[in-house]
C-alpha positions in Angstrom: -0.3 -0.2 0.0 2.9 2.2 -0.9 0.4 4.4 -2.8 -2.5 6.2 -1.2 -5.6 6.3 -3.5 -8.8 6.8 -1.5 -9.9 8.3 1.3 -10.5 5.0 3.2 -6.6 4.2 3.0 -5.7 7.8 4.0 -8.0 7.7 6.8 -6.2 4.6 8.1 -3.1 6.7 8.6 -4.6 9.5 10.9 -6.6 9.1 13.6 -9.7 11.7 13.6 -9.2 14.9 14.1 -9.9 16.7 17.5 -13.7 17.9 17.3 -12.4 21.7 18.4 -9.9 21.3 15.0 -13.1 20.5 12.8 -15.4 23.5 14.5 -12.5 26.0 14.7 -13.7 26.8 10.7 -16.3 29.3 10.8 -17.9 31.2 7.6 -17.4 34.9 9.1 -14.5 37.0 10.1 -14.6 37.2 13.8 -13.0 39.9 16.0 -9.9 37.7 16.5 -9.4 37.2 13.2 -9.6 40.7 11.9 -7.5 41.8 14.1 -5.0 39.3 13.0 -6.0 40.6 9.1 -5.5 44.4 10.1 -2.1 43.6 11.7 -0.6 41.7 9.0 1.7 43.0 6.2 2.2 39.7 4.4 -0.5 36.8 2.7 0.0 34.2 0.2 -2.8 33.9 -2.2 -4.0 30.3 -4.2 -6.1 30.5 -7.3 -6.3 28.1 -9.8 -5.2 29.2 -13.4 -7.1 28.1 -17.0 -5.4 24.8 -17.1 -6.9 23.9 -13.6 -3.3 24.1 -11.6 -3.3 26.1 -8.1 -1.3 28.7 -8.8 0.3 30.7 -5.2 1.6 34.3 -5.0 2.8 36.5 -2.0 1.4 40.1 -1.7 2.4 42.4 1.2 2.2 45.8 2.5 2.0 47.9 5.3 0.0 46.1 8.5 -3.7 46.7 7.4 -3.0 46.6 3.9 -6.3 43.9 3.6 -9.1 45.7 4.6 -11.9 44.2 6.8 -15.0 45.9 5.1 -17.6 43.4 7.2 -17.5 40.1 9.0 -18.3 38.5 5.3 -15.9 40.6 2.9 -12.0 41.7 2.8 -10.0 43.5 0.0 -6.8 44.7 -0.8 -5.4 46.9 -3.6 -3.7 45.6 -6.2 0.0 46.7 -5.9 2.3 47.5 -8.8 4.5 44.5 -10.2 5.6 43.0 -13.0 2.5 43.4 -14.6 2.3 39.2 -15.4 -1.2 39.5 -13.3 -1.3 35.6 -13.0 -3.5 35.7 -10.1 -5.8 38.4 -11.3 -6.3 36.5 -14.5 -7.0 33.3 -12.8 -9.8 35.3 -10.2 -11.2 36.3 -13.8 -11.6 32.8 -15.1 -12.5 31.1 -11.4 -13.2 33.3 -8.5 -12.1 30.8 -5.8 -9.0 32.2 -3.8 -7.9 31.1 -0.6 -5.6 33.5 1.5 -2.8 32.6 4.3 -2.2 35.6 6.5 1.3 35.7 8.6 2.5 38.1 11.2 6.3 38.2 11.9 7.0 37.2 15.2 3.7 35.3 15.0 3.5 31.7 14.6 -0.1 31.0 14.2 -1.8 31.9 10.5 -5.1 32.8 9.8 -6.3 31.0 6.4 -9.2 32.1 4.4 -11.3 30.6 1.5 -13.8 32.4 -0.7 -14.8 33.8 -3.7 -13.1 37.0 -5.4 -14.2 40.0 -7.8 -12.3 42.7 -9.3 -12.9 46.3 -8.8 -12.3 49.7 -10.4 -15.0 51.8 -8.6 -13.2 54.9 -7.2 -15.1 54.8 -3.7 -13.5 51.0 -3.0 -10.1 52.0 -4.8 -9.5 55.4 -2.0 -10.7 52.8 0.7 -8.1 50.5 0.0 -4.9 52.3 -0.8 -1.5 50.7 -2.2 0.4 52.9 0.5 -1.1 56.2 0.1 -2.2 55.8 -3.4 -5.3 53.8 -5.0 -4.3 50.8 -7.0 -5.3 50.1 -10.2 -8.3 47.8 -8.9 -9.4 45.9 -6.0 -9.8 42.9 -5.0 -12.7 42.2 -2.8 -13.1 38.7 -1.7 -16.7 37.1 0.0 -15.5 35.1 2.7 -17.4 31.6 3.1 -14.1 29.9 5.6 -11.8 31.2 8.2 -9.6 29.5 10.6 -7.0 30.0 12.8 -4.2 27.6 11.7 -1.8 26.1 14.4 2.0 26.9 14.5 3.6 23.7 14.2 4.9 24.6 10.7 6.2 28.1 11.7 7.9 26.4 14.6 9.3 23.7 12.7 10.9 26.2 10.4 11.7 28.6 13.0 11.0 31.0 10.2 10.8 34.1 12.7 13.7 33.4 14.4 17.0 35.5 14.0 19.5 32.4 14.5 17.5 30.5 11.5 18.0 33.4 8.8 20.1 31.8 6.1 22.6 34.1 4.0 21.9 34.6 0.6 25.7 33.8 -0.6 24.6 30.3 -2.0 21.9 31.8 -4.7 22.4 34.3 -7.1 20.4 37.3 -7.5 16.9 37.1 -9.2 17.6 38.4 -12.7 20.9 36.2 -12.7 18.6 33.0 -12.2 15.9 34.3 -14.6 19.1 34.2 -17.3 20.5 31.2 -16.3 16.9 29.4 -16.6 16.5 31.1 -20.1 19.9 30.0 -21.3 21.1 33.8 -21.6 24.1 35.4 -22.1 24.7 39.0 -20.1 24.2 41.1 -23.8 20.5 39.8 -24.2 
C-alpha cells in the first residue's frame, strides 16, 4: 500500500481530528480574525489557473493593507508588480481564492477561503490604498471559511527566529537566475 489512492486508505493512517480542530472553521470574520488580518503585512494567495493548476503568489504591504469591510468581506489593492497579473487573470476565470495571513513573530496563521471579484470603482479604490495611493483595482473577497491554523509548521521551520536566517550567498540574484533558466547571456 505505498500509494494512497482513496480516502479510506488515508483514514487508516490518521486518527480523527479533535472536534475543536474541525469546528474552528467559521463562515465569517470574527474580532480575533479581523485583528490578525489588520496586523498582517503579508498574505499568500492561492488561485486556480486556466489549466486547472493551483497558483500561489505573495502579497504584502503595510499592516492593514488588506481591509476588513464587514464580517463577510475583505479587500486589498492590486500593487504594482511585473504585470504578469497571473492571480488577477485566474480570478476572472475562476473566482475561488484562498489566503494565508502571516505576521512576523507570530507563529499562528489565519486561513481564509472565499470567492473574489475585481473592482475599479473609485470609492473602493480609495478605501483600499496601495501605500498612500489607490491601486489600479481592488480584489474583493466574499469570505466562506476562515480559521486560525496551528503554529507547528512555523515552529519547525523557525521562520521568525533570528538564528535561523540564511545568508543568500549560495544563491545568485533573481535577474541572474532568470538569465540562467532561459539560457541567456549578459548581452541579451
